[in-house]
C-alpha positions as CSV (number, residue, x, y, z in Angstrom):
1,M,153.2,136.9,179.5
2,S,153.9,134.9,176.4
3,S,151.5,135.1,173.5
4,P,149.3,132.1,172.9
5,R,150.8,129.6,170.3
6,K,149.0,129.5,167.0
7,T,147.7,126.1,166.2
8,S,146.6,124.5,162.9
9,P,143.6,122.3,162.3
10,P,144.3,118.6,163.1
11,D,144.2,117.5,159.4
12,E,146.6,120.3,158.4
13,R,149.1,119.4,161.2
14,S,148.9,115.7,160.2
15,A,149.5,116.5,156.5
16,T,152.5,118.8,157.4
17,R,154.1,116.0,159.4
18,L,153.6,113.6,156.6
19,R,155.0,115.9,154.1
20,N,158.1,116.5,156.3
21,T,158.6,112.7,156.4
22,G,158.3,112.3,152.8
23,Q,155.0,110.4,152.8
24,A,151.7,111.2,151.2
25,P,148.9,112.2,153.7
26,T,146.9,109.1,152.6
27,A,144.9,108.9,155.9
28,V,144.1,112.6,155.8
29,A,143.0,112.4,152.2
30,S,141.0,109.3,153.0
31,A,139.3,110.9,156.0
32,R,138.3,113.9,153.7
33,L,137.1,111.3,151.1
34,N,134.7,109.8,153.8
35,D,133.4,113.2,154.6
36,D,132.8,114.4,151.0
37,T,133.6,112.1,148.1
38,T,133.0,114.9,145.5
39,T,136.0,116.8,146.8
40,A,138.7,114.1,146.9
41,T,141.8,115.1,145.1
42,I,144.9,113.4,143.8
43,G,146.9,112.6,146.9
44,P,150.7,112.5,146.2
45,A,151.8,115.3,148.6
46,S,155.1,113.7,149.2
47,A,157.2,116.5,147.6
48,G,158.6,114.3,144.9
49,S,159.4,115.5,141.5
50,P,158.8,113.8,138.1
51,V,162.6,114.0,137.3
52,E,163.3,112.2,140.5
53,V,160.8,109.5,139.6
54,L,162.1,109.3,136.0
55,W,165.6,108.8,137.3
56,V,164.7,106.0,139.7
57,A,162.4,104.3,137.3
58,L,165.1,104.4,134.5
59,K,167.5,102.7,136.8
60,L,164.9,100.0,137.4
61,G,164.3,99.8,133.7
62,L,168.0,99.2,133.1
63,T,168.6,96.6,135.7
64,S,165.1,94.8,136.3
65,F,165.6,91.4,134.8
66,G,163.4,88.2,135.2
67,G,159.9,89.1,134.3
68,P,156.9,90.6,136.1
69,I,157.3,88.7,139.4
70,A,161.0,89.7,139.6
71,H,160.1,93.3,138.8
72,L,157.7,93.4,141.9
73,G,160.7,92.2,143.9
74,Y,163.0,95.0,142.5
75,F,160.1,97.5,143.1
76,E,159.7,96.4,146.7
77,R,163.4,96.8,147.3
78,T,163.7,100.3,145.7
79,Y,160.4,101.9,146.4
80,V,159.5,100.6,149.7
81,R,162.7,99.7,151.7
82,Q,165.2,102.0,150.1
83,R,163.3,105.1,149.1
84,Q,160.4,104.7,151.5
85,W,158.1,106.3,149.1
86,L,155.2,104.1,150.4
87,S,154.6,101.5,153.1
88,S,154.6,97.7,152.7
89,D,150.8,97.9,153.3
90,Q,150.4,100.4,150.5
91,Y,152.6,98.4,148.2
92,G,150.7,95.2,149.0
93,G,147.4,97.0,148.2
94,L,148.8,98.1,144.8
95,I,149.8,94.5,144.0
96,S,146.4,93.2,145.0
97,L,144.6,95.7,142.9
98,C,146.8,95.3,139.8
99,Q,146.7,91.5,140.0
100,L,143.0,91.7,139.7
101,L,143.0,93.7,136.6
102,P,144.0,92.8,133.2
103,G,147.3,94.3,131.8
104,P,151.0,94.3,132.7
105,T,151.1,94.2,136.5
106,S,154.6,95.5,137.1
107,S,154.1,98.5,134.8
108,Q,150.6,99.3,136.4
109,V,152.2,99.1,139.9
110,G,155.1,101.4,138.8
111,F,152.6,103.9,137.2
112,L,150.6,104.2,140.3
113,I,153.7,104.6,142.5
114,G,154.8,107.4,140.2
115,L,151.3,108.9,140.6
116,H,151.6,108.7,144.4
117,R,155.0,110.3,144.4
118,A,154.7,113.2,142.0
119,G,151.3,113.3,140.4
120,W,150.4,112.7,136.9
121,L,153.8,113.8,135.5
122,G,155.2,111.4,138.0
123,A,153.1,108.6,136.8
124,F,154.1,109.0,133.1
125,A,157.7,109.4,134.2
126,A,157.6,106.2,136.2
127,W,156.1,104.4,133.1
128,A,158.5,105.9,130.6
129,G,161.6,105.3,132.6
130,F,160.8,101.7,133.3
131,T,159.6,101.0,129.8
132,L,161.9,102.9,127.5
133,P,165.2,101.0,127.8
134,S,163.7,97.6,126.9
135,A,161.4,99.2,124.2
136,L,164.6,100.7,122.6
137,L,166.4,97.4,122.8
138,M,163.5,95.6,121.3
139,F,163.2,98.2,118.5
140,A,166.9,98.0,117.8
141,F,166.7,94.1,117.7
142,A,164.0,94.4,115.1
143,L,166.2,96.4,112.8
144,W,169.5,94.5,113.5
145,A,168.5,91.1,114.8
146,P,171.6,88.8,115.2
147,T,171.5,85.5,113.5
148,D,173.3,83.5,116.3
149,P,173.6,84.8,119.9
150,G,176.5,82.4,120.6
151,P,177.3,80.3,123.6
152,R,178.8,83.0,125.7
153,M,175.9,85.4,125.3
154,H,173.5,82.3,126.3
155,A,175.6,81.9,129.5
156,G,175.5,85.6,130.3
157,L,171.7,85.5,129.9
158,H,171.6,82.6,132.2
159,G,173.4,84.6,134.8
160,L,170.7,87.3,134.6
161,M,168.0,84.6,135.4
162,L,170.0,83.5,138.4
163,T,170.0,87.2,139.5
164,A,166.2,87.1,139.4
165,V,166.2,84.0,141.7
166,A,168.0,86.0,144.4
167,V,165.9,89.2,144.0
168,V,162.6,87.3,144.1
169,A,163.6,85.2,147.1
170,Q,164.4,88.4,149.1
171,A,161.1,90.0,148.0
172,V,159.1,86.9,149.0
173,G,160.6,86.9,152.5
174,S,160.1,90.6,153.0
175,M,156.5,90.7,151.9
176,A,155.7,87.6,153.8
177,R,156.9,89.3,157.1
178,T,154.7,92.3,156.4
179,L,151.6,90.9,154.6
180,A,151.3,87.5,156.3
181,P,152.6,88.2,159.9
182,D,150.3,85.8,161.7
183,L,149.1,82.2,161.5
184,R,145.8,82.9,159.7
185,R,147.3,84.9,156.9
186,R,150.3,82.5,156.7
187,T,147.7,79.8,156.2
188,I,146.1,81.7,153.4
189,A,149.4,82.4,151.7
190,L,150.3,78.6,151.9
191,A,146.9,77.6,150.6
192,A,147.3,80.0,147.6
193,C,151.0,78.8,146.9
194,V,150.3,75.0,146.7
195,P,147.7,75.1,143.7
196,L,149.8,77.6,141.8
197,L,152.9,75.2,141.9
198,F,150.9,73.0,139.4
199,L,148.6,75.6,137.6
200,H,150.4,78.3,135.8
201,T,147.6,80.1,133.9
202,G,146.3,83.7,134.5
203,V,142.9,82.3,135.2
204,A,144.4,80.1,138.1
205,Q,146.0,83.3,139.5
206,L,142.8,85.1,139.3
207,L,140.9,82.3,141.1
208,T,143.5,82.0,143.8
209,L,143.2,85.7,144.6
210,A,139.5,85.4,144.7
211,G,139.9,82.5,147.2
212,G,142.2,84.8,149.2
213,A,139.4,87.4,149.3
214,I,136.8,85.0,150.5
215,A,139.3,83.5,153.2
216,G,140.1,87.1,154.3
217,I,136.4,87.8,154.9
218,V,136.1,84.7,157.0
219,L,139.4,84.7,158.8
220,C,140.7,88.2,159.0
221,R,138.1,90.4,160.4
222,S,139.7,90.5,163.8
223,V,143.3,90.2,162.5
224,S,143.1,93.2,160.2
225,P,141.0,96.1,161.6
226,M,142.6,98.6,159.2
227,A,142.4,98.4,155.5
228,P,145.7,98.4,153.7
229,K,146.2,102.1,152.8
230,L,146.2,103.0,149.1
231,P,148.9,105.5,148.2
232,A,146.7,107.9,146.3
233,V,143.1,109.1,146.4
234,L,141.6,110.3,143.2
235,H,138.4,112.1,142.4
236,T,135.7,109.7,141.3
237,R,135.4,111.7,138.1
238,V,138.9,110.5,137.3
239,A,137.8,106.9,137.6
240,W,134.8,107.1,135.3
241,T,136.8,109.2,132.8
242,A,139.5,106.5,132.6
243,L,136.9,103.8,132.3
244,G,135.0,105.6,129.7
245,L,138.1,106.3,127.6
246,F,139.0,102.6,128.0
247,L,135.7,101.4,126.6
248,A,135.6,104.1,124.0
249,L,139.0,103.1,122.5
250,L,138.0,99.4,122.7
251,V,134.9,100.0,120.7
252,G,136.3,102.7,118.4
253,L,139.5,100.7,117.4
254,S,137.5,97.5,116.8
255,A,135.0,99.4,114.5
256,S,137.8,101.3,112.7
257,A,139.9,98.1,112.1
258,L,137.1,96.7,109.9
259,L,137.9,99.4,107.4
260,Q,141.6,99.0,107.5
261,R,142.9,95.3,107.6
262,H,146.7,95.8,107.6
263,G,147.3,99.5,108.6
264,P,148.3,101.3,111.7
265,I,144.7,101.4,113.2
266,A,144.3,97.7,112.6
267,L,147.6,97.1,114.3
268,A,146.6,99.3,117.1
269,N,143.4,97.3,117.6
270,I,145.1,94.0,117.8
271,F,147.6,95.3,120.5
272,Y,144.9,97.2,122.4
273,R,142.6,94.2,122.6
274,S,145.6,92.0,123.7
275,G,146.4,94.5,126.5
276,A,142.8,94.9,127.5
277,F,141.9,91.3,127.9
278,V,145.1,89.5,129.2
279,F,145.4,88.4,132.8
280,G,148.7,87.1,134.1
281,G,151.3,89.4,132.5
282,G,153.5,89.2,129.5
283,H,153.8,85.5,129.3
284,V,150.1,85.2,128.7
285,V,149.8,88.1,126.2
286,L,152.4,86.3,123.9
287,P,150.2,83.5,122.6
288,L,147.4,86.0,122.0
289,L,149.6,88.2,119.9
290,Q,151.0,85.2,118.1
291,Q,147.4,83.9,117.2
292,A,146.4,87.4,116.0
293,L,149.5,88.2,114.0
294,V,151.1,85.0,112.5
295,P,148.0,83.4,110.8
296,A,147.0,86.7,109.4
297,G,150.4,87.2,107.7
298,W,151.5,90.1,109.7
299,I,154.8,88.4,110.6
300,S,156.4,85.0,110.3
301,D,156.4,82.5,113.1
302,D,160.2,82.4,113.2
303,R,160.6,86.0,113.5
304,F,157.9,86.3,116.1
305,L,159.7,83.7,118.2
306,A,163.0,85.4,117.7
307,G,161.7,88.5,119.3
308,Y,160.1,86.6,122.0
309,G,163.4,84.9,122.9
310,F,165.2,88.3,123.0
311,A,162.5,89.8,125.2
312,Q,163.2,87.1,127.9
313,A,166.9,88.2,128.1
314,I,166.5,92.0,128.6
315,P,165.3,94.0,131.6
316,G,162.0,95.7,131.8
317,P,158.5,94.7,131.1
318,L,157.8,91.9,128.6
319,F,155.1,93.9,126.9
320,T,157.8,95.9,125.2
321,L,157.9,93.0,122.7
322,A,155.3,95.1,121.0
323,A,157.9,97.6,120.0
324,Y,159.8,94.8,118.3
325,L,156.7,93.5,116.5
326,G,155.5,96.9,115.4
327,A,159.0,97.6,113.8
328,A,159.2,94.1,112.3
329,I,155.7,94.4,110.8
330,A,156.2,97.9,109.4
331,P,156.7,98.9,105.8
332,P,160.3,99.9,105.0
333,H,160.1,103.6,105.8
334,P,158.3,104.4,109.2
335,P,159.3,101.5,111.5
336,L,159.5,103.8,114.5
337,L,155.9,105.1,114.0
338,W,154.5,101.5,113.9
339,A,156.6,100.4,116.9
340,L,155.2,103.5,118.9
341,V,151.6,102.6,117.8
342,A,152.0,99.0,119.0
343,L,153.9,99.9,122.2
344,L,151.3,102.5,123.2
345,A,148.3,100.5,122.3
346,I,149.3,97.4,124.3
347,F,150.1,99.4,127.5
348,L,147.3,102.0,127.5
349,P,144.3,99.7,128.4
350,G,146.0,98.4,131.5
351,L,147.1,101.8,132.7
352,L,143.6,103.3,132.3
353,L,142.1,100.3,134.2
354,A,144.7,100.8,137.0
355,V,143.7,104.4,137.4
356,A,140.0,103.5,137.4
357,G,140.5,100.7,139.9
358,L,142.6,102.7,142.3
359,S,140.0,105.5,142.2
360,L,137.0,103.3,142.8
361,L,138.7,101.1,145.4
362,G,139.7,104.2,147.4
363,L,136.0,104.9,148.0
364,I,135.5,101.6,149.9
365,A,138.9,100.9,151.4
366,G,138.0,102.0,154.8
367,R,135.1,99.6,155.4
368,K,135.7,96.7,157.6
369,I,134.7,93.9,155.2
370,V,137.0,95.5,152.6
371,S,139.8,95.6,155.1
372,A,139.4,91.8,155.7
373,T,139.1,91.2,152.0
374,L,142.2,93.1,151.1
375,A,144.2,91.4,154.0
376,G,143.3,88.0,152.5
377,I,144.2,89.1,149.0
378,N,147.5,90.4,150.2
379,A,148.3,87.2,151.9
380,A,147.4,85.2,148.7
381,V,149.8,87.5,146.8
382,V,152.6,86.3,149.1
383,G,151.5,82.7,148.1
384,L,151.4,83.7,144.5
385,L,154.9,85.2,144.6
386,A,156.2,82.1,146.5
387,A,154.8,79.8,143.8
388,A,156.3,81.9,141.1
389,L,159.7,81.9,142.8
390,Y,159.7,78.1,142.3
391,N,158.2,78.0,138.8
392,P,159.1,79.7,136.6
393,V,161.9,81.6,138.3
394,W,163.7,78.8,139.9
395,T,163.0,76.0,137.5
396,S,164.0,78.1,134.5
397,A,167.2,79.4,136.0
398,V,168.6,76.8,138.4
399,Q,169.7,73.6,136.3
400,T,173.0,72.4,137.9
401,P,174.4,72.4,141.5
402,I,176.7,75.3,140.5
403,D,173.6,77.4,139.7
404,V,172.3,76.6,143.3
405,V,175.6,77.9,144.7
406,I,175.4,81.0,142.6
407,A,171.9,81.8,143.5
408,L,172.5,81.2,147.1
409,V,175.6,83.5,147.2
410,A,173.6,86.2,145.5
411,F,170.8,86.0,148.0
412,I,173.2,86.1,150.9
413,L,174.9,89.2,149.3
414,L,171.5,90.9,148.9
415,Q,170.0,89.9,152.1
416,R,172.9,90.1,154.5
417,F,175.2,92.6,153.0
418,K,172.7,94.9,151.1
419,T,174.6,94.6,147.9
420,P,173.1,96.6,145.1
421,P,171.2,94.5,142.5
422,I,173.3,95.7,139.6
423,L,176.4,94.3,141.2
424,I,174.6,91.0,141.9
425,A,173.8,90.9,138.3
426,A,177.3,91.5,137.2
427,L,178.5,88.8,139.7
428,C,176.0,86.3,138.4
429,V,176.8,86.9,134.8
430,G,180.4,86.6,135.4
431,A,180.1,83.4,137.5
432,S,177.8,81.9,134.8
433,I,180.2,82.7,131.9
434,T,183.1,81.4,133.9
435,T,181.4,78.1,134.8
436,A,179.7,77.5,131.4
C-alpha cells in the first residue's frame, strides 16, 4: 500500500501556488486579515527582489515622458501586462486610492507597487529608480542651465510629447476593457469624462471621483460582487505610524520654520506643505511653489519658469522640479544638500499618506458596499484618463496633420506590433525633427 499523501492547510497551499506564479497571496492575506486584523502582515510574497524593482523602475524613470497621466500608462504596460506583478484590478485599485490622496499620483502608485513586489526595500527602490533620473537632470540644469534650447531641441521635445499621446491612448483602451467592461461602468466612465474635458483643476478631479463612488454604490452592487484586490496588506500599526509621522512633520516643520526664515528648515517646510496639500499632481503644485518662493525672494520668476519649462521635457515625475529649485535657491557651496532637502520634503508627505491609505483601505476592501464604491471609482478613473488623453496630452502635442499621422503610427506600433516605448520615443523624436 502506498503511504498517504501529506497535505498542507488550504491557506498554505494557496499561498504556495501564488508564489509559484509570481503573484502576492493577496486573497490569503485578506482572509487572514478578516479573521484577525492584529496579525496582518506586509503582503508582498511574490519572490521579487529590490534590485529587480530598482532596475525596472530605473528604466521607467529614463523613458516615461508626458507627465503623471502618461506615467500611469507606462506603469500599466510594464507592471501589469509585461511583468504581471499585479492584476488590472489591483492596479486600478491603487490608482483609485492614490487619486483620492494629495501628492504625486504616479510616484505613489510606483511606491506601492514596489512594496507589493519586494517589501519596504522594494518600495524605496521603486521610488528611487523612477525619481533619480529626472532629479539628477533637474539638478544639473540648475547648475548649467542653457540660455537658448534652439529649434531642433524644441522639435525633439515635441516628439516626446507625441510619444505620450500613443502611450496614454493605449493605456486608456486597456484599462477601459478591464475596469469598465459593462454598460453601467462605461456610463460612469463617460459621465466622468465629459465634465473633465472642460474643468481641469484638481478639485474637479476629486469631485468626479467622489461622483464615481456614489454612482458605484447605486449601480454596481450586482455588477461587482468582489472588491478590487489591493496588492498589499499592512498591519494597522503601519497605517497609524505613517499618519502620525505625516502630521508630526507637518506641525514640526511649520513651527520650526518660524525660527528660520530662509534656511534649510524653512525650505523643507515650504516643499512639505506643498506636497501635503496638493491634489492633481505636479501641474497643480507648481503655482503653489511659485507663490511661496517668488514673492518671498527665494528665486526670481524668470528662473523659476525656466526650470518649469525644462521639467516638462524630461522623463519622470514633475515633482522633481524641487531638485532644481533647491539647487537654484542654495548658497554657493552646498547646492546638493538643498536640492536633497527640497526633493525629499515634497515627496515624503504623499508617500506617507499612500502607505496609510493602503493599510486602512485594506481593512474594509472586502465589504460589499466598498466593492461597489471602488468599482464606481475605477470606472471614473477610466473617464479621468480619457479626458486627460484629450486635454492636456492631445491638445498640447498634436498641432498639425503631420502630428496626427506620427501619433497614429506610434499608437499602431505600440498596440499592434508591441514595439517597446523607447523605440517609439526615438521614432517620434526623429519624425518630429525631420518634419519641423
